[in-house]
LONU-323671 format. One record per atom (N, C-alpha, C): residue number from 1; chain; x, y, z; atom name. Coordinates in pm, whole numbers, plus 50000, padded with zeros to 5 digits. Example, Ala and Ser with C-alpha at 12.3 -4.5 7.8 and 13.67 -1.06 7.14 Angstrom:
! residues 2
{site 1,'A',{51319,49431,50780},'N'}
{site 1,'A',{51230,49550,50780},'CA'}
{site 1,'A',{51320,49670,50780},'C'}
{site 2,'A',{51285,49775,50708},'N'}
{site 2,'A',{51367,49894,50714},'CA'}
{site 2,'A',{51290,50003,50787},'C'}
END
This chain:
! residues 162
{site 1,'A',{50085,49882,50000},'N'}
{site 1,'A',{50000,50000,50000},'CA'}
{site 1,'A',{50089,50124,50000},'C'}
{site 2,'A',{50062,50215,49911},'N'}
{site 2,'A',{50141,50338,49905},'CA'}
{site 2,'A',{50062,50450,49968},'C'}
{site 3,'A',{50135,50535,50034},'N'}
{site 3,'A',{50072,50652,50095},'CA'}
{site 3,'A',{50096,50772,50006},'C'}
{site 4,'A',{49997,50856,49999},'N'}
{site 4,'A',{50017,50983,49929},'CA'}
{site 4,'A',{50092,51075,50023},'C'}
{site 5,'A',{50199,51130,49975},'N'}
{site 5,'A',{50280,51218,50057},'CA'}
{site 5,'A',{50223,51358,50052},'C'}
{site 6,'A',{50195,51409,50171},'N'}
{site 6,'A',{50148,51547,50178},'CA'}
{site 6,'A',{50267,51639,50165},'C'}
{site 7,'A',{50241,51764,50146},'N'}
{site 7,'A',{50347,51863,50128},'CA'}
{site 7,'A',{50415,51893,50262},'C'}
{site 8,'A',{50474,51790,50322},'N'}
{site 8,'A',{50543,51806,50450},'CA'}
{site 8,'A',{50691,51832,50425},'C'}
{site 9,'A',{50751,51915,50509},'N'}
{site 9,'A',{50895,51937,50495},'CA'}
{site 9,'A',{50973,51809,50527},'C'}
{site 10,'A',{51083,51790,50459},'N'}
{site 10,'A',{51170,51677,50488},'CA'}
{site 10,'A',{51306,51730,50529},'C'}
{site 11,'A',{51374,51651,50607},'N'}
{site 11,'A',{51509,51689,50651},'CA'}
{site 11,'A',{51609,51619,50561},'C'}
{site 12,'A',{51695,51698,50499},'N'}
{site 12,'A',{51798,51643,50410},'CA'}
{site 12,'A',{51936,51693,50454},'C'}
{site 13,'A',{51950,51823,50469},'N'}
{site 13,'A',{52081,51882,50501},'CA'}
{site 13,'A',{52127,51841,50640},'C'}
{site 14,'A',{52039,51845,50738},'N'}
{site 14,'A',{52076,51808,50875},'CA'}
{site 14,'A',{52125,51664,50883},'C'}
{site 15,'A',{52048,51567,50833},'N'}
{site 15,'A',{52098,51429,50835},'CA'}
{site 15,'A',{52229,51412,50758},'C'}
{site 16,'A',{52245,51484,50647},'N'}
{site 16,'A',{52371,51475,50571},'CA'}
{site 16,'A',{52487,51525,50657},'C'}
{site 17,'A',{52466,51633,50729},'N'}
{site 17,'A',{52571,51687,50816},'CA'}
{site 17,'A',{52598,51591,50932},'C'}
{site 18,'A',{52496,51529,50984},'N'}
{site 18,'A',{52513,51431,51093},'CA'}
{site 18,'A',{52601,51315,51045},'C'}
{site 19,'A',{52575,51266,50925},'N'}
{site 19,'A',{52654,51155,50870},'CA'}
{site 19,'A',{52799,51198,50851},'C'}
{site 20,'A',{52820,51314,50792},'N'}
{site 20,'A',{52957,51364,50769},'CA'}
{site 20,'A',{53031,51377,50902},'C'}
{site 21,'A',{52966,51433,51002},'N'}
{site 21,'A',{53033,51457,51130},'CA'}
{site 21,'A',{53053,51328,51209},'C'}
{site 22,'A',{52962,51233,51195},'N'}
{site 22,'A',{52983,51102,51259},'CA'}
{site 22,'A',{53104,51033,51198},'C'}
{site 23,'A',{53117,51041,51065},'N'}
{site 23,'A',{53235,50985,50999},'CA'}
{site 23,'A',{53362,51057,51043},'C'}
{site 24,'A',{53354,51188,51052},'N'}
{site 24,'A',{53467,51270,51094},'CA'}
{site 24,'A',{53515,51230,51233},'C'}
{site 25,'A',{53422,51216,51325},'N'}
{site 25,'A',{53456,51179,51462},'CA'}
{site 25,'A',{53514,51038,51467},'C'}
{site 26,'A',{53455,50947,51392},'N'}
{site 26,'A',{53504,50809,51388},'CA'}
{site 26,'A',{53647,50802,51336},'C'}
{site 27,'A',{53675,50872,51227},'N'}
{site 27,'A',{53810,50874,51171},'CA'}
{site 27,'A',{53908,50933,51272},'C'}
{site 28,'A',{53868,51040,51338},'N'}
{site 28,'A',{53955,51102,51438},'CA'}
{site 28,'A',{53986,51010,51554},'C'}
{site 29,'A',{53885,50939,51602},'N'}
{site 29,'A',{53906,50847,51714},'CA'}
{site 29,'A',{53996,50732,51671},'C'}
{site 30,'A',{53969,50676,51554},'N'}
{site 30,'A',{54050,50563,51507},'CA'}
{site 30,'A',{54194,50605,51481},'C'}
{site 31,'A',{54214,50721,51422},'N'}
{site 31,'A',{54350,50767,51390},'CA'}
{site 31,'A',{54430,50803,51514},'C'}
{site 32,'A',{54360,50844,51619},'N'}
{site 32,'A',{54429,50890,51740},'CA'}
{site 32,'A',{54407,50796,51859},'C'}
{site 33,'A',{54368,50674,51833},'N'}
{site 33,'A',{54333,50581,51940},'CA'}
{site 33,'A',{54442,50565,52046},'C'}
{site 34,'A',{54568,50544,52008},'N'}
{site 34,'A',{54670,50526,52113},'CA'}
{site 34,'A',{54685,50650,52202},'C'}
{site 35,'A',{54688,50769,52141},'N'}
{site 35,'A',{54703,50892,52220},'CA'}
{site 35,'A',{54580,50916,52307},'C'}
{site 36,'A',{54461,50889,52254},'N'}
{site 36,'A',{54338,50904,52332},'CA'}
{site 36,'A',{54335,50806,52449},'C'}
{site 37,'A',{54374,50682,52424},'N'}
{site 37,'A',{54375,50581,52531},'CA'}
{site 37,'A',{54470,50621,52643},'C'}
{site 38,'A',{54586,50673,52606},'N'}
{site 38,'A',{54684,50716,52707},'CA'}
{site 38,'A',{54628,50835,52787},'C'}
{site 39,'A',{54563,50927,52719},'N'}
{site 39,'A',{54507,51044,52788},'CA'}
{site 39,'A',{54395,51004,52884},'C'}
{site 40,'A',{54311,50911,52841},'N'}
{site 40,'A',{54203,50863,52927},'CA'}
{site 40,'A',{54262,50789,53047},'C'}
{site 41,'A',{54364,50707,53024},'N'}
{site 41,'A',{54428,50633,53133},'CA'}
{site 41,'A',{54494,50727,53235},'C'}
{site 42,'A',{54541,50841,53187},'N'}
{site 42,'A',{54604,50939,53276},'CA'}
{site 42,'A',{54502,51031,53344},'C'}
{site 43,'A',{54374,51013,53315},'N'}
{site 43,'A',{54271,51093,53380},'CA'}
{site 43,'A',{54213,51204,53295},'C'}
{site 44,'A',{54256,51220,53173},'N'}
{site 44,'A',{54206,51314,53073},'CA'}
{site 44,'A',{54226,51460,53111},'C'}
{site 45,'A',{54199,51501,53233},'N'}
{site 45,'A',{54208,51642,53270},'CA'}
{site 45,'A',{54352,51691,53249},'C'}
{site 46,'A',{54367,51798,53172},'N'}
{site 46,'A',{54498,51854,53143},'CA'}
{site 46,'A',{54584,51766,53054},'C'}
{site 47,'A',{54519,51680,52978},'N'}
{site 47,'A',{54592,51581,52898},'CA'}
{site 47,'A',{54639,51634,52763},'C'}
{site 48,'A',{54619,51760,52734},'N'}
{site 48,'A',{54652,51811,52601},'CA'}
{site 48,'A',{54801,51800,52573},'C'}
{site 49,'A',{54830,51730,52466},'N'}
{site 49,'A',{54966,51717,52417},'CA'}
{site 49,'A',{54965,51744,52268},'C'}
{site 50,'A',{55080,51750,52207},'N'}
{site 50,'A',{55087,51771,52063},'CA'}
{site 50,'A',{55017,51657,51990},'C'}
{site 51,'A',{55032,51536,52042},'N'}
{site 51,'A',{54968,51419,51978},'CA'}
{site 51,'A',{54816,51428,51985},'C'}
{site 52,'A',{54767,51492,52090},'N'}
{site 52,'A',{54621,51500,52108},'CA'}
{site 52,'A',{54558,51618,52035},'C'}
{site 53,'A',{54637,51709,51982},'N'}
{site 53,'A',{54579,51824,51913},'CA'}
{site 53,'A',{54491,51781,51796},'C'}
{site 54,'A',{54538,51686,51718},'N'}
{site 54,'A',{54460,51637,51604},'CA'}
{site 54,'A',{54334,51567,51653},'C'}
{site 55,'A',{54349,51485,51757},'N'}
{site 55,'A',{54233,51414,51812},'CA'}
{site 55,'A',{54130,51514,51864},'C'}
{site 56,'A',{54178,51617,51933},'N'}
{site 56,'A',{54085,51717,51986},'CA'}
{site 56,'A',{54013,51790,51872},'C'}
{site 57,'A',{54086,51821,51765},'N'}
{site 57,'A',{54025,51884,51647},'CA'}
{site 57,'A',{53913,51796,51593},'C'}
{site 58,'A',{53941,51670,51574},'N'}
{site 58,'A',{53842,51578,51521},'CA'}
{site 58,'A',{53722,51565,51615},'C'}
{site 59,'A',{53748,51549,51743},'N'}
{site 59,'A',{53639,51529,51839},'CA'}
{site 59,'A',{53551,51653,51854},'C'}
{site 60,'A',{53614,51767,51875},'N'}
{site 60,'A',{53536,51888,51901},'CA'}
{site 60,'A',{53458,51934,51778},'C'}
{site 61,'A',{53522,51935,51663},'N'}
{site 61,'A',{53448,51977,51544},'CA'}
{site 61,'A',{53345,51871,51504},'C'}
{site 62,'A',{53377,51746,51526},'N'}
{site 62,'A',{53281,51639,51494},'CA'}
{site 62,'A',{53156,51648,51581},'C'}
{site 63,'A',{53175,51664,51712},'N'}
{site 63,'A',{53059,51672,51800},'CA'}
{site 63,'A',{52983,51803,51782},'C'}
{site 64,'A',{53055,51910,51755},'N'}
{site 64,'A',{52987,52037,51728},'CA'}
{site 64,'A',{52904,52025,51599},'C'}
{site 65,'A',{52961,51960,51499},'N'}
{site 65,'A',{52887,51937,51375},'CA'}
{site 65,'A',{52766,51848,51395},'C'}
{site 66,'A',{52779,51746,51482},'N'}
{site 66,'A',{52664,51661,51514},'CA'}
{site 66,'A',{52551,51743,51576},'C'}
{site 67,'A',{52587,51828,51671},'N'}
{site 67,'A',{52486,51913,51735},'CA'}
{site 67,'A',{52421,52006,51633},'C'}
{site 68,'A',{52503,52061,51544},'N'}
{site 68,'A',{52451,52149,51440},'CA'}
{site 68,'A',{52360,52072,51345},'C'}
{site 69,'A',{52397,51950,51311},'N'}
{site 69,'A',{52315,51866,51224},'CA'}
{site 69,'A',{52181,51833,51288},'C'}
{site 70,'A',{52182,51804,51418},'N'}
{site 70,'A',{52056,51776,51489},'CA'}
{site 70,'A',{51965,51900,51489},'C'}
{site 71,'A',{52025,52016,51515},'N'}
{site 71,'A',{51946,52140,51516},'CA'}
{site 71,'A',{51893,52171,51376},'C'}
{site 72,'A',{51976,52153,51274},'N'}
{site 72,'A',{51933,52177,51137},'CA'}
{site 72,'A',{51820,52082,51098},'C'}
{site 73,'A',{51830,51957,51142},'N'}
{site 73,'A',{51724,51860,51113},'CA'}
{site 73,'A',{51592,51907,51174},'C'}
{site 74,'A',{51596,51949,51299},'N'}
{site 74,'A',{51474,51997,51365},'CA'}
{site 74,'A',{51416,52118,51292},'C'}
{site 75,'A',{51502,52209,51250},'N'}
{site 75,'A',{51454,52327,51176},'CA'}
{site 75,'A',{51397,52288,51041},'C'}
{site 76,'A',{51463,52196,50973},'N'}
{site 76,'A',{51413,52151,50842},'CA'}
{site 76,'A',{51275,52088,50854},'C'}
{site 77,'A',{51254,52011,50959},'N'}
{site 77,'A',{51125,51943,50975},'CA'}
{site 77,'A',{51012,52041,51003},'C'}
{site 78,'A',{51045,52162,51050},'N'}
{site 78,'A',{50943,52265,51067},'CA'}
{site 78,'A',{50925,52344,50938},'C'}
{site 79,'A',{51014,52320,50841},'N'}
{site 79,'A',{51008,52394,50715},'CA'}
{site 79,'A',{51069,52532,50725},'C'}
{site 80,'A',{51148,52555,50829},'N'}
{site 80,'A',{51205,52688,50852},'CA'}
{site 80,'A',{51354,52683,50881},'C'}
{site 81,'A',{51433,52638,50786},'N'}
{site 81,'A',{51579,52642,50801},'CA'}
{site 81,'A',{51624,52781,50760},'C'}
{site 82,'A',{51667,52863,50856},'N'}
{site 82,'A',{51700,53003,50825},'CA'}
{site 82,'A',{51817,53014,50727},'C'}
{site 83,'A',{51811,53117,50646},'N'}
{site 83,'A',{51920,53145,50553},'CA'}
{site 83,'A',{52051,53162,50628},'C'}
{site 84,'A',{52046,53223,50745},'N'}
{site 84,'A',{52169,53248,50820},'CA'}
{site 84,'A',{52242,53117,50851},'C'}
{site 85,'A',{52169,53012,50883},'N'}
{site 85,'A',{52230,52883,50912},'CA'}
{site 85,'A',{52291,52825,50785},'C'}
{site 86,'A',{52217,52830,50676},'N'}
{site 86,'A',{52266,52775,50549},'CA'}
{site 86,'A',{52389,52849,50499},'C'}
{site 87,'A',{52386,52980,50505},'N'}
{site 87,'A',{52498,53061,50456},'CA'}
{site 87,'A',{52621,53041,50545},'C'}
{site 88,'A',{52601,53032,50678},'N'}
{site 88,'A',{52714,53008,50768},'CA'}
{site 88,'A',{52777,52872,50739},'C'}
{site 89,'A',{52695,52770,50719},'N'}
{site 89,'A',{52747,52638,50688},'CA'}
{site 89,'A',{52821,52639,50554},'C'}
{site 90,'A',{52766,52712,50458},'N'}
{site 90,'A',{52832,52724,50328},'CA'}
{site 90,'A',{52967,52795,50341},'C'}
{site 91,'A',{52972,52901,50422},'N'}
{site 91,'A',{53099,52974,50443},'CA'}
{site 91,'A',{53203,52884,50508},'C'}
{site 92,'A',{53162,52808,50609},'N'}
{site 92,'A',{53254,52715,50676},'CA'}
{site 92,'A',{53308,52615,50575},'C'}
{site 93,'A',{53218,52559,50493},'N'}
{site 93,'A',{53259,52459,50395},'CA'}
{site 93,'A',{53355,52518,50292},'C'}
{site 94,'A',{53325,52637,50243},'N'}
{site 94,'A',{53411,52699,50142},'CA'}
{site 94,'A',{53549,52732,50197},'C'}
{site 95,'A',{53554,52783,50319},'N'}
{site 95,'A',{53683,52812,50382},'CA'}
{site 95,'A',{53762,52682,50401},'C'}
{site 96,'A',{53693,52578,50445},'N'}
{site 96,'A',{53759,52449,50465},'CA'}
{site 96,'A',{53809,52388,50336},'C'}
{site 97,'A',{53728,52395,50230},'N'}
{site 97,'A',{53769,52341,50100},'CA'}
{site 97,'A',{53887,52421,50045},'C'}
{site 98,'A',{53885,52553,50065},'N'}
{site 98,'A',{53997,52634,50016},'CA'}
{site 98,'A',{54126,52601,50091},'C'}
{site 99,'A',{54115,52574,50221},'N'}
{site 99,'A',{54234,52543,50301},'CA'}
{site 99,'A',{54281,52400,50281},'C'}
{site 100,'A',{54187,52308,50265},'N'}
{site 100,'A',{54222,52165,50250},'CA'}
{site 100,'A',{54131,52106,50142},'C'}
{site 101,'A',{54168,52124,50014},'N'}
{site 101,'A',{54082,52080,49905},'CA'}
{site 101,'A',{54049,51931,49904},'C'}
{site 102,'A',{54142,51849,49946},'N'}
{site 102,'A',{54117,51704,49950},'CA'}
{site 102,'A',{54094,51667,50096},'C'}
{site 103,'A',{53970,51686,50142},'N'}
{site 103,'A',{53938,51658,50282},'CA'}
{site 103,'A',{53788,51635,50295},'C'}
{site 104,'A',{53746,51613,50417},'N'}
{site 104,'A',{53605,51594,50445},'CA'}
{site 104,'A',{53523,51721,50426},'C'}
{site 105,'A',{53590,51834,50407},'N'}
{site 105,'A',{53516,51958,50382},'CA'}
{site 105,'A',{53436,51951,50252},'C'}
{site 106,'A',{53477,51866,50161},'N'}
{site 106,'A',{53398,51847,50039},'CA'}
{site 106,'A',{53260,51790,50073},'C'}
{site 107,'A',{53255,51700,50171},'N'}
{site 107,'A',{53126,51646,50215},'CA'}
{site 107,'A',{53043,51751,50289},'C'}
{site 108,'A',{53112,51836,50366},'N'}
{site 108,'A',{53042,51946,50434},'CA'}
{site 108,'A',{52985,52042,50329},'C'}
{site 109,'A',{53058,52061,50220},'N'}
{site 109,'A',{53010,52147,50111},'CA'}
{site 109,'A',{52880,52091,50051},'C'}
{site 110,'A',{52872,51959,50039},'N'}
{site 110,'A',{52748,51896,49990},'CA'}
{site 110,'A',{52634,51924,50088},'C'}
{site 111,'A',{52658,51905,50217},'N'}
{site 111,'A',{52555,51931,50318},'CA'}
{site 111,'A',{52514,52079,50316},'C'}
{site 112,'A',{52611,52169,50295},'N'}
{site 112,'A',{52582,52312,50290},'CA'}
{site 112,'A',{52495,52345,50168},'C'}
{site 113,'A',{52527,52285,50055},'N'}
{site 113,'A',{52445,52307,49934},'CA'}
{site 113,'A',{52302,52258,49957},'C'}
{site 114,'A',{52288,52143,50022},'N'}
{site 114,'A',{52155,52092,50056},'CA'}
{site 114,'A',{52082,52188,50150},'C'}
{site 115,'A',{52155,52246,50245},'N'}
{site 115,'A',{52095,52341,50338},'CA'}
{site 115,'A',{52044,52465,50264},'C'}
{site 116,'A',{52122,52514,50168},'N'}
{site 116,'A',{52078,52630,50089},'CA'}
{site 116,'A',{51949,52596,50013},'C'}
{site 117,'A',{51944,52478,49955},'N'}
{site 117,'A',{51823,52434,49883},'CA'}
{site 117,'A',{51705,52427,49980},'C'}
{site 118,'A',{51727,52373,50099},'N'}
{site 118,'A',{51620,52361,50198},'CA'}
{site 118,'A',{51571,52499,50244},'C'}
{site 119,'A',{51662,52593,50262},'N'}
{site 119,'A',{51621,52729,50300},'CA'}
{site 119,'A',{51536,52792,50191},'C'}
{site 120,'A',{51575,52770,50067},'N'}
{site 120,'A',{51497,52825,49955},'CA'}
{site 120,'A',{51359,52760,49949},'C'}
{site 121,'A',{51354,52629,49967},'N'}
{site 121,'A',{51224,52559,49966},'CA'}
{site 121,'A',{51135,52609,50078},'C'}
{site 122,'A',{51194,52624,50196},'N'}
{site 122,'A',{51117,52672,50310},'CA'}
{site 122,'A',{51062,52811,50288},'C'}
{site 123,'A',{51143,52897,50227},'N'}
{site 123,'A',{51098,53033,50200},'CA'}
{site 123,'A',{50985,53031,50097},'C'}
{site 124,'A',{50999,52948,49995},'N'}
{site 124,'A',{50894,52936,49893},'CA'}
{site 124,'A',{50765,52883,49956},'C'}
{site 125,'A',{50780,52781,50043},'N'}
{site 125,'A',{50664,52721,50108},'CA'}
{site 125,'A',{50596,52822,50199},'C'}
{site 126,'A',{50675,52898,50276},'N'}
{site 126,'A',{50617,52999,50365},'CA'}
{site 126,'A',{50549,53108,50285},'C'}
{site 127,'A',{50609,53145,50170},'N'}
{site 127,'A',{50548,53248,50086},'CA'}
{site 127,'A',{50412,53207,50035},'C'}
{site 128,'A',{50396,53081,49997},'N'}
{site 128,'A',{50267,53036,49948},'CA'}
{site 128,'A',{50166,53024,50061},'C'}
{site 129,'A',{50213,52987,50181},'N'}
{site 129,'A',{50123,52979,50296},'CA'}
{site 129,'A',{50078,53119,50335},'C'}
{site 130,'A',{50171,53215,50335},'N'}
{site 130,'A',{50135,53353,50369},'CA'}
{site 130,'A',{50033,53410,50272},'C'}
{site 131,'A',{50047,53380,50143},'N'}
{site 131,'A',{49950,53432,50047},'CA'}
{site 131,'A',{49814,53366,50067},'C'}
{site 132,'A',{49814,53240,50109},'N'}
{site 132,'A',{49687,53173,50138},'CA'}
{site 132,'A',{49621,53233,50260},'C'}
{site 133,'A',{49701,53276,50358},'N'}
{site 133,'A',{49645,53333,50481},'CA'}
{site 133,'A',{49578,53468,50454},'C'}
{site 134,'A',{49629,53542,50356},'N'}
{site 134,'A',{49572,53674,50327},'CA'}
{site 134,'A',{49437,53664,50259},'C'}
{site 135,'A',{49417,53557,50188},'N'}
{site 135,'A',{49291,53542,50116},'CA'}
{site 135,'A',{49180,53508,50215},'C'}
{site 136,'A',{49061,53567,50198},'N'}
{site 136,'A',{48952,53534,50289},'CA'}
{site 136,'A',{48909,53389,50268},'C'}
{site 137,'A',{48879,53322,50378},'N'}
{site 137,'A',{48837,53184,50370},'CA'}
{site 137,'A',{48694,53171,50320},'C'}
{site 138,'A',{48608,53261,50368},'N'}
{site 138,'A',{48467,53256,50330},'CA'}
{site 138,'A',{48423,53398,50300},'C'}
{site 139,'A',{48350,53415,50194},'N'}
{site 139,'A',{48298,53548,50162},'CA'}
{site 139,'A',{48167,53568,50237},'C'}
{site 140,'A',{48175,53623,50356},'N'}
{site 140,'A',{48055,53649,50435},'CA'}
{site 140,'A',{48041,53800,50448},'C'}
{site 141,'A',{47916,53846,50448},'N'}
{site 141,'A',{47898,53990,50470},'CA'}
{site 141,'A',{47939,54025,50612},'C'}
{site 142,'A',{47999,54141,50625},'N'}
{site 142,'A',{48039,54188,50758},'CA'}
{site 142,'A',{47918,54252,50825},'C'}
{site 143,'A',{47910,54240,50957},'N'}
{site 143,'A',{47797,54304,51026},'CA'}
{site 143,'A',{47804,54455,51007},'C'}
{site 144,'A',{47690,54517,50998},'N'}
{site 144,'A',{47685,54660,50972},'CA'}
{site 144,'A',{47659,54740,51099},'C'}
{site 145,'A',{47708,54691,51211},'N'}
{site 145,'A',{47690,54764,51337},'CA'}
{site 145,'A',{47779,54888,51335},'C'}
{site 146,'A',{47732,54997,51396},'N'}
{site 146,'A',{47814,55117,51400},'CA'}
{site 146,'A',{47944,55089,51477},'C'}
{site 147,'A',{48045,55166,51441},'N'}
{site 147,'A',{48175,55147,51502},'CA'}
{site 147,'A',{48166,55167,51653},'C'}
{site 148,'A',{48220,55073,51727},'N'}
{site 148,'A',{48220,55083,51872},'CA'}
{site 148,'A',{48091,55034,51935},'C'}
{site 149,'A',{47998,54983,51855},'N'}
{site 149,'A',{47870,54937,51912},'CA'}
{site 149,'A',{47898,54819,52005},'C'}
{site 150,'A',{47831,54820,52116},'N'}
{site 150,'A',{47843,54711,52209},'CA'}
{site 150,'A',{47958,54726,52307},'C'}
{site 151,'A',{48039,54830,52287},'N'}
{site 151,'A',{48149,54852,52379},'CA'}
{site 151,'A',{48102,54944,52491},'C'}
{site 152,'A',{48142,54913,52609},'N'}
{site 152,'A',{48104,54995,52724},'CA'}
{site 152,'A',{48224,55081,52759},'C'}
{site 153,'A',{48195,55210,52777},'N'}
{site 153,'A',{48304,55300,52811},'CA'}
{site 153,'A',{48328,55290,52961},'C'}
{site 154,'A',{48446,55245,52997},'N'}
{site 154,'A',{48483,55239,53138},'CA'}
{site 154,'A',{48565,55363,53169},'C'}
{site 155,'A',{48530,55433,53275},'N'}
{site 155,'A',{48607,55553,53307},'CA'}
{site 155,'A',{48751,55517,53345},'C'}
{site 156,'A',{48841,55603,53303},'N'}
{site 156,'A',{48981,55584,53338},'CA'}
{site 156,'A',{49003,55628,53480},'C'}
{site 157,'A',{49112,55584,53537},'N'}
{site 157,'A',{49141,55627,53674},'CA'}
{site 157,'A',{49159,55778,53673},'C'}
{site 158,'A',{49104,55843,53769},'N'}
{site 158,'A',{49113,55987,53776},'CA'}
{site 158,'A',{48996,56057,53713},'C'}
{site 159,'A',{48914,55989,53629},'N'}
{site 159,'A',{48797,56052,53570},'CA'}
{site 159,'A',{48684,56047,53671},'C'}
{site 160,'A',{48594,56143,53655},'N'}
{site 160,'A',{48478,56144,53745},'CA'}
{site 160,'A',{48389,56024,53716},'C'}
{site 161,'A',{48345,55961,53820},'N'}
{site 161,'A',{48254,55848,53805},'CA'}
{site 161,'A',{48118,55892,53856},'C'}
{site 162,'A',{48019,55865,53778},'N'}
{site 162,'A',{47885,55910,53816},'CA'}
{site 162,'A',{47805,55800,53876},'C'}
END
């Protein structure tokens, strides 16, 4: 049985970013496993060494990207992925690709492009909903009561009350 799909927003850019960042974090953990294991064994606090700089880069940017992907997914599902989020993600991806052309930033660039598409779709969808809201739902005659009819004038504080 097939279901007819209603015009519901779908999440594409957020899940793409989640996948990219999960891969990023996994690669970082696997590549730095010995240094991470030693740092954890030593208690982690104050464990920053030159060997751990790469691991920290992978972990922090990976988890930050995961959080961003989750937030983008939630926004996409409401149909309101702001342009500011899409443009910021695109700027990050472009800077990363320019600095490291052969890297995971190419995948972030794909997620950023998807985010831009989603922002455009959301804006188009909101524009059509807004135009529908302006149109009257039912053409009913308006009551012809005089302006202010039925309102009781309450004296303001300081006015004489009779």
